C-alpha positions as CSV (number, residue, x, y, z in Angstrom):
1,M,220.8,219.8,23.7
2,T,217.2,218.6,24.3
3,P,216.4,215.5,22.3
4,T,213.2,215.2,20.3
5,S,211.1,212.4,22.0
6,P,210.6,209.5,19.6
7,L,207.0,209.7,20.8
8,A,206.7,213.2,19.5
9,V,207.2,211.3,16.3
10,V,204.5,208.8,17.2
11,G,202.1,211.0,15.3
12,L,203.6,208.9,12.5
13,T,201.3,206.2,13.6
14,L,198.4,208.2,12.1
15,A,200.3,208.5,8.8
16,L,200.8,204.8,8.8
17,A,197.0,204.3,8.9
18,A,196.7,205.8,5.4
19,P,196.0,203.5,2.5
20,L,198.9,201.7,0.9
21,A,200.5,203.7,-1.8
22,W,200.5,200.8,-4.1
23,A,196.8,200.0,-3.4
24,Q,195.6,203.3,-5.0
25,S,195.1,201.6,-8.3
26,P,196.7,198.8,-10.2
27,S,198.2,201.3,-12.7
28,T,199.5,203.7,-10.1
29,P,203.3,203.2,-9.8
30,V,205.0,203.7,-6.4
31,T,207.4,206.6,-6.7
32,A,210.0,207.7,-4.2
33,E,208.4,211.1,-4.2
34,A,204.9,209.7,-3.5
35,D,206.0,207.3,-0.8
36,P,209.7,207.1,0.0
37,V,209.1,204.4,2.6
38,A,207.4,202.1,0.1
39,A,210.3,202.7,-2.3
40,L,212.8,201.8,0.4
41,V,210.9,198.7,1.5
42,G,210.7,197.6,-2.1
43,Q,214.5,197.3,-2.2
44,L,214.4,194.4,0.1
45,D,214.8,191.1,-1.7
46,L,214.5,187.5,-0.3
47,E,217.5,186.2,-2.3
48,K,219.8,189.0,-1.1
49,Y,218.7,188.4,2.5
50,K,219.4,184.7,2.2
51,A,222.7,185.4,0.6
52,T,223.8,187.6,3.5
53,I,222.8,184.8,6.0
54,K,224.7,182.3,3.9
55,G,227.7,184.5,3.9
56,L,227.7,184.6,7.7
57,T,227.4,180.8,8.0
58,R,230.7,180.3,6.3
59,F,232.2,181.2,9.7
60,G,230.4,178.4,11.5
61,D,228.8,179.3,14.8
62,R,231.0,182.5,15.2
63,R,231.5,181.8,18.9
64,Q,232.9,184.8,20.7
65,G,236.7,184.9,21.4
66,T,237.6,182.6,18.5
67,E,239.3,183.2,15.2
68,R,236.1,182.4,13.3
69,N,234.4,185.2,15.3
70,R,237.1,187.7,14.3
71,Q,237.0,186.7,10.7
72,A,233.2,187.1,10.7
73,L,233.6,190.6,12.1
74,D,236.1,191.5,9.4
75,W,233.6,190.2,6.7
76,I,230.7,192.2,8.2
77,E,232.9,195.3,8.3
78,A,233.9,194.9,4.7
79,Q,230.3,194.5,3.6
80,L,229.1,197.6,5.6
81,N,231.9,199.7,4.2
82,A,231.1,198.5,0.7
83,Y,227.5,199.8,1.3
84,G,228.9,203.2,2.0
85,C,228.4,202.9,5.8
86,K,231.8,203.7,7.4
87,T,232.4,201.3,10.3
88,E,233.8,201.8,13.8
89,R,234.7,199.3,16.5
90,L,234.1,199.4,20.2
91,Q,236.6,197.3,22.2
92,Y,236.0,195.8,25.7
93,E,237.5,193.2,27.9
94,Y,235.8,189.9,28.6
95,T,236.8,187.2,31.1
96,E,236.2,183.6,30.0
97,A,235.9,181.2,32.9
98,A,237.5,177.8,32.8
99,P,235.2,175.1,31.4
100,R,233.5,172.8,33.8
101,P,235.2,169.3,34.0
102,A,233.5,166.7,31.8
103,G,230.5,165.2,33.5
104,T,229.9,168.1,35.8
105,P,226.3,169.3,35.6
106,A,225.6,173.0,34.9
107,P,224.5,175.0,37.9
108,P,220.8,175.4,38.2
109,R,219.3,178.5,36.7
110,P,217.4,180.8,39.1
111,A,213.7,180.6,38.8
112,P,212.1,183.7,37.2
113,K,210.9,186.2,39.7
114,T,207.7,187.1,38.0
115,G,205.3,185.4,35.6
116,G,203.3,182.2,35.9
117,G,199.6,181.9,36.5
118,R,196.7,179.9,35.2
119,G,198.5,178.6,32.2
120,G,201.6,177.1,33.9
121,P,204.9,178.0,35.4
122,P,206.7,181.3,35.0
123,G,209.0,181.9,32.1
124,Q,211.7,184.5,31.4
125,G,210.8,188.2,31.3
126,G,207.6,187.9,33.2
127,S,206.0,185.4,30.8
128,T,204.0,182.3,31.5
129,L,204.7,178.9,29.9
130,F,201.5,177.5,28.4
131,G,200.8,174.2,26.8
132,N,203.3,171.6,25.6
133,R,206.9,172.1,26.3
134,A,210.1,170.6,24.8
135,P,213.6,170.6,26.3
136,T,215.9,173.5,25.7
137,G,219.6,173.9,26.3
138,V,223.0,174.6,24.7
139,N,224.7,171.8,22.8
140,S,228.3,171.4,24.1
141,D,229.1,168.1,22.3
142,P,230.8,168.6,19.0
143,M,230.2,165.0,18.0
144,L,226.5,165.8,17.7
145,Q,227.4,167.8,14.6
146,A,227.2,165.2,11.8
147,D,229.0,167.5,9.3
148,A,232.8,166.8,9.8
149,R,233.7,170.1,8.0
150,L,231.5,172.1,10.3
151,R,232.9,170.2,13.4
152,A,236.4,171.1,12.4
153,L,235.5,174.7,11.7
154,N,233.9,175.1,15.2
155,A,236.6,173.2,17.1
156,E,238.4,176.2,18.5
157,Q,237.2,177.3,21.9
158,P,237.4,180.8,23.5
159,P,240.6,181.3,25.5
160,V,240.3,181.1,29.3
161,G,241.0,184.4,31.0
162,T,240.6,188.0,30.1
163,S,241.0,189.2,26.5
164,R,239.7,191.8,24.1
165,R,236.4,191.6,22.3
166,E,234.9,193.9,19.7
167,N,231.5,195.2,18.6
168,I,231.1,196.8,15.2
169,Y,228.8,199.6,14.1
170,C,228.3,202.2,11.3
171,T,226.1,205.3,11.2
172,K,223.8,206.9,8.7
173,V,224.2,210.6,9.7
174,G,221.0,212.6,9.7
175,T,220.7,215.7,7.6
176,T,218.6,217.9,10.0
177,H,219.0,216.2,13.4
178,P,222.5,214.5,13.3
179,H,222.6,214.7,17.1
180,E,219.7,212.2,17.5
181,M,219.6,208.6,16.4
182,Y,217.8,205.3,16.4
183,I,219.9,202.1,17.0
184,V,219.1,199.1,14.8
185,S,220.9,196.1,16.1
186,A,221.6,192.3,16.3
187,H,224.2,190.0,17.6
188,M,226.7,188.1,15.5
189,D,228.1,185.4,17.9
190,G,226.5,182.0,18.3
191,L,226.7,178.7,20.1
192,G,226.0,175.0,19.6
193,Y,228.4,173.7,16.8
194,G,226.1,174.7,14.0
195,E,226.2,177.7,11.7
196,A,224.1,180.0,14.0
197,A,222.1,180.7,10.8
198,N,219.0,181.7,12.8
199,D,220.6,182.7,16.2
200,D,221.5,185.3,15.1
201,G,222.7,185.2,11.5
202,S,219.1,186.0,10.6
203,G,219.1,189.2,12.7
204,T,222.6,190.2,11.7
205,A,221.8,189.8,8.0
206,L,218.6,191.9,8.6
207,V,220.6,194.8,10.0
208,M,223.1,194.6,7.2
209,E,220.4,194.7,4.6
210,L,218.9,197.8,6.2
211,A,222.3,199.4,6.2
212,R,222.7,198.6,2.5
213,I,219.4,200.1,1.6
214,L,219.5,203.2,3.8
215,N,223.1,204.1,2.7
216,A,222.3,203.9,-1.0
217,P,222.9,207.0,-3.1
218,G,220.0,209.4,-3.0
219,V,218.7,208.1,0.4
220,H,218.6,210.7,3.2
221,T,217.3,210.7,6.7
222,G,216.6,213.6,9.0
223,R,217.8,211.8,12.1
224,S,220.8,209.5,12.3
225,I,220.5,205.7,12.3
226,R,223.2,203.5,13.8
227,F,223.5,199.9,12.6
228,A,225.1,198.0,15.5
229,I,226.4,194.4,15.5
230,W,226.9,193.1,19.1
231,N,229.4,190.4,20.2
232,N,229.2,188.3,23.4
233,E,225.4,188.2,23.5
234,E,225.5,184.5,24.3
235,T,227.7,185.0,27.4
236,G,225.3,187.5,29.0
237,L,224.7,190.5,26.6
238,N,228.3,191.6,27.4
239,G,228.9,193.4,24.1
240,A,225.8,195.5,24.4
241,R,226.4,196.2,28.1
242,A,229.9,197.4,27.2
243,Y,228.5,199.8,24.6
244,V,226.0,201.2,27.1
245,E,228.7,201.6,29.8
246,Q,231.2,203.3,27.5
247,R,228.8,205.5,25.4
248,K,225.8,206.5,27.5
249,D,227.4,209.6,28.9
250,L,228.6,210.8,25.5
251,Q,225.1,211.2,24.0
252,G,224.4,214.4,22.1
253,I,227.9,215.9,22.7
254,E,229.3,217.8,19.7
255,S,232.9,216.9,19.2
256,P,235.0,218.8,18.2
257,K,232.8,221.7,19.5
258,G,231.4,223.7,16.6
259,S,232.1,220.9,14.1
260,G,228.5,219.7,13.7
261,K,229.7,216.2,14.4
262,F,228.2,214.0,17.2
263,P,230.2,210.8,17.8
264,E,227.4,209.5,20.0
265,P,224.0,211.1,19.0
266,T,221.3,211.1,21.6
267,W,219.5,207.7,21.7
268,L,215.9,207.9,20.6
269,G,215.2,204.2,20.5
270,V,216.8,200.8,20.2
271,I,215.4,198.1,17.9
272,Q,217.0,194.7,18.4
273,H,216.6,191.6,16.1
274,D,217.3,188.1,17.5
275,M,216.2,184.9,15.9
276,M,213.9,185.7,13.0
277,L,213.1,182.5,11.1
278,W,211.3,179.8,13.0
279,D,207.6,180.1,13.8
280,H,206.4,176.5,13.6
281,G,204.2,176.6,16.6
282,M,203.8,174.8,19.9
283,P,205.6,171.4,20.1
284,I,203.4,168.4,19.3
285,P,203.6,164.7,20.5
286,K,206.2,162.7,18.6
287,L,204.6,159.7,16.9
288,D,206.0,156.3,16.0
289,A,205.4,154.5,12.7
290,K,202.0,153.3,13.9
291,G,200.9,156.8,14.8
292,K,201.2,156.3,18.6
293,A,202.7,158.8,20.9
294,V,206.4,158.1,21.8
295,L,206.9,158.2,25.6
296,D,210.0,159.0,27.6
297,D,211.4,156.8,30.4
298,K,208.9,158.3,32.8
299,G,206.0,157.4,30.6
300,Q,205.4,161.0,29.5
301,P,204.9,162.1,25.8
302,I,207.9,163.4,24.0
303,Y,207.2,166.7,22.2
304,V,208.8,167.9,19.0
305,S,208.4,170.9,16.8
306,P,206.1,170.7,13.8
307,E,208.0,170.4,10.5
308,E,206.1,173.2,8.7
309,Q,205.7,176.8,9.5
310,R,202.4,177.5,11.1
311,A,199.7,179.2,9.1
312,E,199.4,182.0,11.7
313,A,203.2,182.8,11.8
314,D,203.9,186.3,12.8
315,V,206.7,188.7,13.9
316,N,206.8,189.3,17.6
317,I,207.6,192.9,18.7
318,E,208.4,192.9,22.4
319,F,209.0,195.6,25.0
320,Q,209.6,195.1,28.8
321,S,206.7,196.2,31.0
322,A,208.9,196.2,34.1
323,S,211.5,198.7,32.5
324,K,211.7,202.4,33.4
325,Q,211.0,203.2,29.8
326,A,208.0,200.8,29.5
327,E,205.4,203.4,28.3
328,A,207.7,204.9,25.6
329,S,208.9,201.4,24.6
330,S,205.3,200.3,24.2
331,K,204.6,203.3,21.9
332,L,207.7,202.5,19.8
333,A,206.5,198.9,19.5
334,W,203.1,200.0,18.3
335,V,204.7,202.3,15.7
336,L,206.5,199.2,14.3
337,H,203.3,197.2,14.5
338,A,201.6,199.9,12.4
339,A,204.5,199.9,9.9
340,N,204.1,196.1,9.6
341,G,200.4,196.5,8.8
342,K,201.1,199.0,6.0
343,Y,204.3,197.9,4.4
344,A,205.1,194.3,5.3
345,S,203.9,191.1,3.7
346,P,202.8,188.4,4.2
347,Y,203.1,188.0,7.9
348,P,201.4,190.2,10.6
349,A,203.1,191.5,13.8
350,M,202.1,191.0,17.4
351,V,203.2,193.2,20.3
352,G,204.0,191.7,23.7
353,P,205.4,193.0,27.1
354,H,208.0,190.4,28.0
355,M,211.2,191.5,26.2
356,T,214.1,189.5,27.8
357,N,217.5,187.9,27.3
358,T,218.5,190.0,24.3
359,D,220.7,193.0,23.6
360,S,218.1,195.7,23.9
361,V,217.8,194.8,27.7
362,P,220.9,196.9,28.7
363,F,219.2,199.9,27.1
364,M,215.7,199.5,28.4
365,D,215.9,201.7,31.5
366,L,217.6,204.5,29.5
367,V,215.7,204.7,26.2
368,P,212.7,203.2,24.5
369,A,213.8,199.7,23.5
370,V,212.1,196.8,21.7
371,S,213.1,193.5,20.2
372,L,211.8,191.7,17.1
373,R,211.7,187.9,17.1
374,E,210.2,184.9,15.5
375,N,208.4,184.0,18.8
376,E,208.0,185.5,22.2
377,R,211.4,184.9,23.9
378,G,210.1,183.8,27.3
379,M,206.8,182.1,26.7
380,H,207.6,180.4,23.3
381,I,211.4,180.0,22.8
382,G,211.8,179.3,26.5
383,A,209.3,176.5,26.2
384,G,211.1,174.7,23.4
385,W,209.2,176.0,20.4
386,N,212.5,176.3,18.4
387,P,214.3,172.9,18.4
388,N,217.4,174.4,16.6
389,W,218.1,177.0,19.3
390,H,221.8,176.5,20.3
391,Q,221.9,173.2,18.5
392,P,223.9,171.6,15.6
393,S,220.8,171.9,13.5
394,D,220.9,175.7,13.3
395,V,222.3,175.6,9.8
396,F,221.2,177.3,6.6
397,S,219.8,174.1,5.1
398,T,217.4,173.6,8.0
399,Y,215.2,176.6,6.9
400,S,212.7,176.9,4.0
401,D,211.8,179.9,2.0
402,K,208.8,180.4,4.2
403,D,211.1,180.6,7.2
404,F,213.4,183.1,5.4
405,M,210.4,185.1,4.4
406,L,209.5,185.6,8.0
407,G,212.9,187.2,8.5
408,L,212.4,189.4,5.5
409,N,209.0,190.4,6.8
410,A,210.7,191.6,10.0
411,A,213.2,193.5,7.9
412,Q,210.2,195.2,6.1
413,T,208.7,196.1,9.4
414,T,211.8,197.7,10.9
415,L,212.8,199.4,7.7
416,A,209.4,201.0,7.3
417,G,209.2,202.1,10.9
418,V,212.7,203.5,11.1
419,A,212.4,205.2,7.7
420,Q,209.3,207.1,9.0
421,L,210.8,207.8,12.5
422,S,214.0,209.1,11.0
423,G,212.3,211.1,8.2
424,A,213.7,209.2,5.2
425,T,213.5,210.6,1.7
426,V,214.7,209.2,-1.6
427,K,215.9,211.5,-4.4
428,P,217.2,210.1,-7.7
């Protein structure tokens, strides 16, 4: 069966350029019939989004292979089923290496093969590191977590050797094109002895909120939408890679034949969400009580993240320019960018070509694939723009409502884009 290209649907970009439904006049109500996308986006709520993130943080950092990870999967499954989105699990094997002996340094990471230039050294995904940079890394010391309760919750380590892991997903089946689908995804495992509130509770909660809204009574989509929650992202995108390996050759096959059921609809696009909350800008010099720059033992300034979200905070929509689907992925990114401009508030979106180190990467040579983030993964997060990344400070209380609103803005962006791409309608 020949799939409909998502970029046959890119004519939707023109529709997105129309005036906002709610801007017609102050007295004109937004109705589902007049603009179903606006009606759906209007169902997003900051407090509900925060509550879903908070629910995920009860399981600590949700490190893969642990009981807290399995309990979090069960909780996510219960929520999705309660929304009317029937869940399935994909199982795969993962081999955990023995931990390095205490005091043994980590092996050096290979230098990026591309990127770099006038601004500085190369970053991940073909990016360049500009300006001030702060240290990055994964906290492996539980004693750096000041909260004794959280230390105890995160104490269990993954078992050494090979054992089973699971992803979880559910599907909104399309009414006219059930054999085609968009995948909306995030990863639920974390690291660092915190609560993994941002990395990636913020993305997982976003996907769950979209599943809640799009599976509500009266909501229909022409094409199918799969809401996928990956595991083992932090170990090398293993959960997403397992999904691609097990499911890529099943696309578009009707089973049983003649049933009208498609266990794996043909992939039209993958939209990943990974770290949605922190856009405080480039690190700045740390100052002492007298306002003088604090220096390290080499006499160089120590850089720290600004405390407040930057005024020009935005949602970064990334594709990978070196992928086989680069052109189609770029078009998908611009559809989401247009959706942001029409339906999201208050933060704008930016499109970039350096998607890397996230669960859309295993898909990017097979199907249009993008990721939404708080910052560009290579150039910004890779340069230390987020001090909570894989750290004990990645806890719910770290973030302000301005931070959470950035995540909700990304949810508005994706919901609006996917609703249009899938042909969503709302009927009372």
